[in-house]
C-alpha positions in Angstrom: 61.0 -4.3 50.1 60.8 -0.9 48.3 62.1 -0.4 44.5 63.5 2.9 43.6 61.1 5.1 41.9 58.3 2.5 42.1 55.7 4.7 43.8 53.0 4.6 41.1 49.9 2.5 41.7 50.8 -0.3 39.5 53.9 -0.5 41.1 52.7 -0.6 44.6 50.2 -3.3 43.3 53.3 -5.2 42.2 55.3 -4.8 45.5 52.2 -6.3 47.5 52.1 -9.1 45.4 55.9 -9.7 45.4 55.9 -9.5 49.0 53.1 -11.9 50.0 54.5 -14.4 47.7 57.8 -14.5 49.4 56.1 -14.4 52.8 54.1 -17.6 51.7 57.2 -19.2 50.5 59.2 -19.0 53.8 56.3 -20.0 55.8 56.0 -23.1 53.7 59.6 -23.9 53.8 59.9 -23.0 57.3 63.2 -21.3 56.4 64.4 -18.2 58.4 65.0 -15.6 55.1 63.9 -15.8 51.4 65.2 -13.6 48.8 65.1 -12.9 45.0 68.3 -12.2 43.0 68.4 -10.9 39.6 71.1 -11.4 37.2 72.8 -8.2 36.1 75.5 -8.2 34.0 76.9 -11.6 35.5 76.2 -10.8 38.6 73.3 -11.7 41.1 71.8 -8.6 42.6 69.5 -9.2 45.5 66.1 -7.5 44.8 64.1 -8.5 47.6 64.2 -10.0 51.0 61.7 -11.7 53.2 62.2 -12.7 56.9 64.8 -12.2 59.7 67.0 -9.4 58.1 68.1 -8.6 61.5 70.1 -12.3 61.8 70.8 -12.3 58.3 71.8 -8.4 57.9 74.4 -9.3 55.2 71.9 -9.9 52.9 69.8 -6.8 52.4 68.0 -5.7 49.5 69.5 -4.0 46.7 73.2 -5.0 47.2 75.1 -7.5 45.2 75.1 -10.9 46.3 78.9 -12.5 47.8 81.0 -14.0 45.4 81.0 -17.9 46.1 77.3 -17.9 46.9 75.4 -21.0 46.8 73.2 -19.7 44.3 76.0 -19.5 41.9 77.2 -23.0 42.3 73.7 -24.1 42.1 73.1 -22.6 38.6 76.5 -24.2 37.7 75.6 -27.6 38.7 78.0 -27.6 41.5 75.5 -27.8 44.3 71.9 -29.3 44.4 68.9 -27.0 44.6 68.3 -28.5 48.4 70.8 -29.3 51.1 69.0 -30.3 54.1 72.4 -29.7 56.1 75.0 -27.6 54.9 77.5 -29.0 57.1 77.1 -32.5 55.6 77.7 -31.3 52.3 81.3 -32.1 51.1 81.2 -28.6 48.6 78.9 -26.3 51.1 80.8 -27.2 54.2 84.0 -25.8 53.2 82.4 -22.5 51.7 83.5 -19.3 53.5 80.0 -18.0 53.5 78.5 -21.3 55.2 80.4 -20.3 58.4 80.0 -16.4 58.2 76.3 -17.0 57.9 76.2 -19.9 60.0 74.0 -21.7 57.2 72.5 -24.8 58.4 70.1 -25.5 55.2 69.5 -24.2 51.5 66.8 -24.3 49.1 67.1 -22.4 45.7 65.8 -22.9 42.3 66.2 -20.9 39.2 63.8 -18.1 38.1 63.1 -18.2 34.4 61.7 -15.3 32.2 58.5 -15.8 30.0 61.1 -15.7 27.0 62.8 -18.7 28.6 66.0 -16.8 29.7 67.2 -17.0 33.2 66.3 -14.3 35.5 67.8 -15.0 38.9 67.3 -17.0 41.7 64.4 -17.6 44.4 66.6 -18.9 47.4 66.2 -19.4 51.2 68.4 -20.3 54.2 68.1 -21.2 57.5 70.5 -21.8 60.8 68.8 -25.2 61.2 68.7 -28.3 59.1 65.9 -29.4 57.3 64.5 -32.6 58.7 62.7 -33.5 55.1 63.0 -32.5 51.4 60.7 -29.4 50.8 58.1 -29.9 48.2 59.9 -29.0 45.0 57.1 -29.1 42.8 55.2 -26.1 44.7 58.6 -24.5 45.3 59.1 -24.4 41.4 55.4 -23.4 40.9 55.8 -20.1 43.2 59.3 -19.6 41.3 57.4 -19.0 38.2 55.0 -16.9 39.5 57.8 -14.8 41.5 59.5 -14.8 38.2 56.5 -13.3 36.2 55.9 -11.0 38.9 60.0 -10.3 39.3 60.1 -9.6 35.5 57.4 -7.1 35.8 59.2 -5.4 38.4 62.3 -5.2 36.4 60.1 -3.7 33.8 58.8 -1.0 36.3 62.4 -0.3 37.8 63.6 0.3 34.1 60.6 2.3 33.2 61.4 4.3 36.6 65.1 4.8 35.6 64.2 6.0 32.2 61.7 8.7 34.0 64.4 9.7 36.5 67.1 10.1 33.4 64.7 12.1 31.3 63.4 14.6 34.3 67.2 14.8 35.4 68.4 16.1 32.0 65.2 18.4 31.9 66.4 19.9 35.4 70.2 20.0 34.4 69.4 21.8 30.9 66.5 23.8 32.1 64.3 22.3 29.1 61.0 24.0 30.7 58.8 26.7 29.4 56.4 28.9 31.0 52.9 30.3 29.8 50.9 32.7 31.7 46.9 32.4 32.1 45.4 35.7 33.1 43.1 36.0 35.9 40.4 38.3 35.8 38.6 40.6 38.3 34.6 39.9 37.9 33.6 43.1 38.7 35.8 45.1 36.3 37.0 42.2 33.8 40.2 43.5 34.1 43.3 41.3 34.5 44.7 41.9 38.0 47.3 38.5 38.0 48.5 35.6 36.0 49.2 32.0 37.0 52.4 30.3 35.7 51.9 27.0 34.0 54.8 24.8 33.0 55.2 23.4 29.4 57.5 20.8 28.4 59.3 20.2 24.8 60.1 16.7 25.3 57.2 14.1 25.4 55.3 13.5 27.1 53.6 16.7 26.8 51.1 17.0 29.4 52.7 18.6 32.4 50.9 16.7 34.8 52.2 13.6 33.6 55.6 15.0 34.3 55.0 16.1 37.7 53.7 12.8 38.8 56.7 11.1 37.3 59.0 13.2 39.3 56.9 12.3 42.1 57.7 8.6 41.3 61.1 8.7 41.4 61.7 11.5 44.0 62.5 14.2 42.0 59.2 16.3 42.5 61.0 19.0 44.5 63.7 19.6 42.1 61.3 19.9 39.0 58.6 22.4 40.9 61.7 24.9 41.8 62.8 24.7 38.2 59.2 25.6 37.0 59.3 28.3 39.7 62.6 29.9 38.8 61.8 29.9 35.2 58.4 31.7 36.1 60.2 34.2 37.9 62.2 35.2 35.0 58.5 36.3 33.4 57.7 38.7 36.5 59.8 41.9 35.1 58.1 41.7 31.8 54.4 41.5 33.5 52.7 45.0 33.6 52.9 46.7 36.8 49.9 46.0 38.8 49.6 42.5 38.2 50.8 40.0 40.3 52.2 36.5 39.4 51.0 33.2 40.9 53.3 30.1 41.0 52.1 26.5 42.2 54.1 24.7 44.8 53.4 21.4 47.2 53.7 22.0 50.7 57.0 20.3 50.7 58.4 23.0 48.3 56.6 25.6 50.3 58.4 25.0 53.1 61.7 24.8 51.7 64.7 27.0 51.9 65.5 27.1 48.2 62.2 28.4 47.6 62.3 31.4 49.7 65.5 32.2 48.5 63.9 32.4 45.1 61.2 34.6 46.4 63.7 36.8 48.4 65.4 37.4 45.3 62.3 38.5 43.1 59.8 41.5 43.2 58.0 39.5 46.0 55.3 42.0 46.7 53.9 40.9 43.1 54.0 37.2 44.0 51.3 34.8 45.1 52.0 31.3 46.1 49.5 28.8 45.3 49.5 25.6 47.8 47.5 22.9 46.3 45.0 21.2 48.5 45.4 18.0 46.9 48.6 17.2 48.7 48.6 16.3 52.3 50.6 18.6 54.7 52.8 16.5 57.1 53.2 19.5 59.4 51.1 22.3 59.4 53.2 24.2 62.2 56.4 23.9 59.6 54.2 25.2 56.7 52.7 28.2 58.6 55.7 28.9 59.6 57.1 29.0 56.2 54.5 30.8 54.7 54.9 33.5 57.8 58.3 34.4 56.4 57.2 34.8 53.0 54.4 37.1 53.8 56.8 39.2 55.7 58.4 40.0 52.3 55.0 40.6 50.7 54.1 37.3 49.0 50.5 36.3 49.2 49.0 32.7 49.7 46.5 31.2 47.6 44.9 27.7 48.6 44.7 26.0 45.1 41.8 23.4 44.2 39.8 24.4 47.2 36.9 22.0 47.5 38.5 19.1 46.0 41.3 17.8 48.5 42.4 16.4 51.8 41.2 19.0 54.3 38.9 21.4 52.7 37.8 24.1 55.1 40.2 22.9 58.0 43.1 23.2 55.3 41.9 27.0 54.5 41.2 28.0 58.4 44.9 26.7 59.3 46.5 28.6 56.5 44.3 31.8 56.3 45.2 32.4 52.7 44.7 35.8 50.7 43.1 33.7 47.9 41.0 30.6 47.8 40.7 29.1 44.2 37.9 27.2 43.5 38.5 23.7 42.1 37.7 23.2 38.3 35.6 20.3 39.3 33.2 22.5 41.2 33.2 25.6 38.3 32.5 22.9 35.5 28.6 23.1 35.0 28.2 25.3 38.1 25.3 26.8 36.4 23.3 23.6 35.9 23.9 21.9 39.1 22.3 23.4 42.2 24.8 21.4 44.5 28.0 22.9 42.6 26.5 26.1 42.8 25.4 26.1 46.7 29.0 24.8 47.5 30.5 27.6 45.5 28.5 30.2 47.1 29.4 28.9 50.6 33.0 29.3 49.7 32.3 32.5 48.5 30.8 33.7 51.8 33.4 31.7 53.9 36.2 33.9 51.7 34.7 37.0 52.8 34.5 35.9 56.3 38.2 35.4 56.2 39.1 38.5 54.1 40.1 36.2 51.6 39.1 36.4 47.7 37.4 33.5 45.7 39.0 32.8 42.4 37.0 30.3 40.3 39.3 28.1 38.1 38.5 26.5 34.5 35.8 28.9 33.4 34.6 27.5 29.8 31.2 29.0 29.2 29.6 32.4 29.4 26.9 30.3 31.6 29.3 29.6 34.2 30.7 33.1 33.9 27.1 34.6 34.8 26.7 31.7 37.5 30.0 33.0 39.1 28.6 36.6 39.0 25.5 35.4 41.1 27.8 33.2 43.4 29.6 36.6 44.3 33.2 35.2 43.2 36.0 37.9 43.1 37.8 36.8 40.2 37.9 33.9 37.5 40.4 32.3 35.1 39.7 29.7 32.1 39.5 29.2 28.5 36.5 31.5 28.3 38.5 34.5 29.3 41.9 33.6 28.2 44.0 30.6 27.4 47.7 30.2 28.7 49.9 31.8 26.8 53.1 34.0 26.2 53.5 37.8 26.8 52.0 40.2 26.1 48.7 39.6 27.8 45.5 39.1 25.7 42.9 41.7 26.0 39.9 40.3 27.6 36.8 40.4 24.9 34.5 38.5 27.2 32.0 40.1 30.0 29.4 38.7 32.3 25.6 39.4 31.7 25.5 42.2 34.5 21.6 42.1 34.0 21.4 38.9 35.3 19.8 38.9 39.1 19.5 35.3 40.4 19.3 34.0 37.3 16.4 36.1 36.0 17.2 39.1 33.5 16.8 42.6 34.7 14.5 44.0 32.0 15.3 47.9 32.0 13.5 48.7 28.6 16.3 49.7 26.0 13.4 50.8 23.5 11.9 53.2 26.0 12.7 57.1 26.5 16.1 57.7 28.1 14.0 59.2 31.3 11.9 55.8 31.8 14.9 53.6 31.1 17.1 55.7 33.8 14.3 55.5 36.1 13.7 51.7 36.0 17.9 51.7 36.4 17.4 53.6 39.7 14.7 51.4 40.9 16.6 48.4 40.3 19.2 49.8 42.5 17.3 50.7 45.3 15.8 47.0 44.9 19.3 45.1 44.6 21.0 47.6 47.4 17.9 47.9 49.8 19.1 51.7 50.0 16.6 54.4 50.4 16.6 56.0 47.1 19.0 56.4 44.3 19.9 58.9 41.5 22.0 59.6 38.5 24.3 62.5 38.1 25.8 64.2 35.3 29.3 65.7 35.7 30.6 69.0 33.8 34.3 68.8 34.6 34.9 71.9 32.8 32.5 74.0 35.0 33.1 72.1 38.0 29.6 71.1 38.7 27.2 68.0 39.3 23.9 67.8 37.9 21.3 65.4 39.9 19.3 64.4 36.6 16.9 61.7 37.9 16.1 60.6 41.7 13.8 57.4 42.5 11.7 57.6 44.6 10.7 60.7 43.7 10.0 63.2 46.6 13.2 62.9 48.7 13.8 66.0 50.5 17.2 65.6 50.8 17.9 65.8 46.9 15.5 67.3 44.4 15.8 66.6 40.5 17.8 69.5 38.6 19.9 70.4 41.7 23.1 71.7 40.6 26.1 71.8 43.0 29.8 72.3 42.9 31.5 69.2 42.2 33.8 69.8 45.0 30.9 69.8 47.7 29.7 66.3 46.5 30.0 63.0 48.4 31.1 61.7 44.7 34.4 63.2 44.9 35.1 62.3 48.2 34.4 58.5 47.5 36.6 58.8 44.3 39.5 60.8 46.6 39.1 58.0 49.4 39.3 55.0 46.6 35.7 54.0 47.7 32.7 53.1 45.7 30.5 52.9 49.1 30.7 53.4 52.7 28.4 52.3 55.6 29.3 55.3 57.6 30.2 58.6 55.6 31.3 60.4 58.7 34.0 57.8 59.5 35.3 57.1 55.9 34.6 60.6 54.2 35.9 64.2 54.6 33.3 66.5 56.1 32.1 69.6 54.2 30.0 68.0 51.6 26.2 69.0 50.4 25.3 65.8 52.5 26.4 67.3 56.0 23.7 67.3 58.5 21.2 65.6 56.5 21.3 62.1 58.0 23.0 60.1 55.3 24.9 57.4 56.6 25.6 54.6 53.9 26.5 56.0 50.5 27.1 54.7 47.1 28.8 56.4 44.4 29.3 54.2 41.1 31.0 55.9 38.3 29.4 56.2 35.0 32.2 55.7 32.3 32.4 56.0 28.6 33.2 52.3 27.6 35.8 53.5 25.0 38.1 55.8 26.9 36.5 55.5 30.3 36.2 58.9 30.8 33.7 60.0 33.7 30.1 61.0 32.5 28.3 61.2 35.8 27.5 58.9 39.0 24.8 56.4 39.7 24.4 56.8 43.6 22.4 55.5 46.4 21.8 56.6 49.8 20.5 55.2 53.1 19.9 57.0 56.6 21.0 53.9 58.5 24.3 51.8 58.4 23.8 49.4 55.7 26.0 46.7 54.2 26.6 46.0 50.1 28.1 42.8 49.0 30.6 42.4 46.4 27.6 40.8 44.5 25.5 43.5 45.0 28.3 45.8 43.9 29.0 44.1 40.6 25.1 44.3 39.9 25.1 48.1 40.2 28.4 48.4 38.6 26.8 46.5 35.5 23.7 49.0 35.8 26.0 51.8 35.4 27.5 50.3 32.4 24.0 50.1 30.8 23.6 53.6 31.4 27.0 54.8 29.9 26.2 52.4 26.9 22.8 54.0 26.4 24.3 57.7 26.7 27.1 56.8 24.0 24.9 55.2 21.7 21.8 57.4 21.4 23.5 60.6 22.1 21.5 61.3 25.2 20.9 65.3 25.3 20.5 65.5 28.9 24.1 64.1 29.6 25.8 65.3 26.6 24.6 69.1 26.5 25.4 69.6 30.2 28.8 67.9 29.9 
């Protein structure tokens, strides 16, 4: 007994109550079938049926009742509400419908609205005559209850029809706007992507209500595709190197229409976000659809991770390039050890899969700092940038790079630059667990590199004050290879450096750049004589320390740097 468009929780409750009332009535009357009709524009439309609809297949739900029906004559006063034997009633026995449906008995009473107007009929028939009159008092009580529910049911139907009409008009006229929310790399605080979010000019304003309404009336696929189509129109205007992320349900992700939209776009810059809150009817179909999109460069993000149906198994099945931490896990992450632990586990899980963890809904500085400790890859939220139109905004906030495990690093901003720099290097060694660290100063005009400070001191491989050609350094080899660190210089870097033959295995070279124009002042380096692994979190910490050095050099005009440069 489904009603078109009634998929809301309230609608389902009404349906359940409706079905139960009709079942009780059919059992009480010992009739084969019971139905409810509604008076619509002078005709009786059957709205619900309970019973043997195979035997009485000519009384399906949702079609108009036949002309010459018993109900019409009962309402006209030509037939009584109870006909125990249709063949013995002089009017009923000659009606064509009696023979067509082989009616043996009939019971029907009017259903009245709460305002006293006629709503329709509660009726039942059986192929056998009734042995006695049914309890009309009980029947009328049930009819009253059915009437109240039926009236509510009609309101639900009218509401669904209004929703359908509103959404169909929006789809037909493409009355949908798009705003873009930046996704910011946590290590560099640069925008690496944008998520397209729908905005509606007609009420209700909230997009989640629009999509929920579309799901209720069976138009969710059409509305999602319109949203994606409108989002893709912004792609040519988004700066190069920044991807566009669009949202789709598993059903839409599998659709041919989506594949065609992506194939007609700059697909290598697209990310498809599939929400984890929607159940997947067929993983084989979804995986196959995503594989097709990946062949044209589209990447996959699992949205709302940690909030929905399948959690880790969902991610394992889809192998996404991006895992998006649900906003409910990000919220108050800095205050809740359980949320923090789960986010940290997801970050570690993402790395093992070769994925990036992006945290949604970041709204406070404390949450941003906590995500740095979690080792998230990127963030998005009101703190970094609200959704808006192009051009993209400048990101003004940054995490507190001095935070390590919740405790500020005390470098000593008021100390001399040498003591300050040595504290930085000691922190690099502690944070990275490498053997020693040093600061270099680059002189581009003379193509040379000065090794200014080394910690701990007394390393035979490297002495303070050593000057080597820039072209012989491991730093330039890291730069040319597009790396800031390697666990094996022999495999990853070109030979011919000053370090050849000195037993160096793991090498880190973090550029020290000016805050204003990002020109390179030198490098913050660390070395180990064994193969070591550096996590994104550690690299983020060291990058923050390099920024502190650059800030101090520019702020105080440090002669050791500026005179050499």
